[in-house]
Every structure is written in C-alpha cells, then in structure tokens.
C-alpha positions as CSV (number, residue, x, y, z in Angstrom):
1,X,141.7,48.1,160.4
2,X,139.1,48.1,157.6
3,X,137.0,45.3,159.2
4,X,137.3,46.9,162.7
5,X,136.0,50.3,161.5
6,X,133.2,48.8,159.3
7,X,132.0,46.6,162.2
8,X,132.1,49.5,164.7
9,X,130.1,51.6,162.3
10,X,127.6,48.7,161.7
11,X,127.2,48.4,165.5
12,X,126.2,52.0,165.6
13,X,129.4,53.3,167.3
14,X,130.3,56.8,166.6
15,X,133.5,57.4,168.6
16,X,136.3,54.9,168.9
17,X,139.8,54.9,170.2
18,X,142.7,53.2,168.4
19,X,145.4,52.5,170.9
20,X,148.7,52.7,169.0
21,X,151.0,53.0,172.0
22,X,153.9,55.5,172.0
23,X,156.4,53.2,170.4
24,X,160.1,53.0,171.3
25,X,161.6,55.1,168.5
26,X,161.6,58.8,168.1
27,X,158.8,58.8,165.5
28,X,156.8,56.1,167.3
29,X,156.0,52.5,166.6
30,X,154.7,50.9,163.5
31,X,151.0,51.4,164.3
32,X,151.4,55.0,165.3
33,X,153.4,55.8,162.2
34,X,151.2,53.9,159.7
35,X,147.7,54.8,161.1
36,X,147.4,58.1,159.2
37,X,148.2,56.3,155.9
38,X,145.7,53.6,156.6
39,X,142.9,56.0,157.6
40,X,143.5,58.0,154.4
41,X,142.9,54.9,152.2
42,X,139.9,55.5,149.8
43,X,137.9,52.6,151.3
44,X,138.2,54.1,154.8
45,X,137.8,57.8,154.1
46,X,134.0,57.4,153.7
47,X,133.6,55.9,157.2
48,X,135.3,58.7,159.0
49,X,134.2,62.2,159.9
50,X,137.4,63.1,161.8
51,X,140.3,62.2,164.0
52,X,141.5,63.7,167.2
53,X,145.2,63.1,167.3
54,X,147.1,62.0,170.4
55,X,146.6,64.4,173.3
56,X,149.4,65.1,175.8
57,X,147.4,63.3,178.5
58,X,147.1,60.1,176.4
59,X,149.7,60.2,173.6
60,X,149.3,56.5,172.8
61,X,145.7,56.7,171.4
62,X,143.9,58.3,168.5
63,X,140.1,58.9,168.7
64,X,138.0,58.6,165.6
65,X,134.5,59.9,164.9
66,X,132.7,57.6,162.5
67,X,129.9,58.5,160.2
68,X,126.5,57.1,161.0
69,X,125.7,53.8,159.3
70,X,122.8,54.1,156.8
71,X,120.7,51.8,158.9
72,X,121.2,53.9,162.0
73,X,120.2,57.2,160.4
74,X,117.0,58.9,161.5
75,X,114.3,60.2,159.2
76,X,115.7,62.6,156.6
77,X,115.0,66.2,156.9
78,X,113.5,67.9,153.9
C-alpha cells in the first residue's frame, strides 16, 4: 500500500480508487477491514488529503485524494 500510494503521488495522480471488494463476511473482507488502519499509519497520513468511503452504488471501492507531490506543485503564492 505504501509503495502504491507513493508511486501514484510521484506520477502526479491526485485521485485513486482502492478496490477492496465487499468481502464475504458481515464486516467485509480483510482489505476492506484493514484499509482504514493502513491509511492511518504515520508514514501514509502525509500523502493523503482525504478519503471518500464506499458509496451505495460502488460499495467495494474507496476513493482517495492524494496531496500533490513537491515536484508537481506550481509556483508558491506569497
């Protein structure tokens, strides 16, 4: 997860979808259950601006908004 998010940010991507699937148990599968814990890890928190949790129309995916990579930022505003 860490490498995927870092590479996506380095490629200039801002919005990505993590497909977890719905899982077969009541609380969902392993990916769906563990994703919030992974995203809250200190080394990943700095990459993320926010998460849109599963929507009724697509309950097997979480959309993430990534911060811009330092190399993709425009001129600073003073």
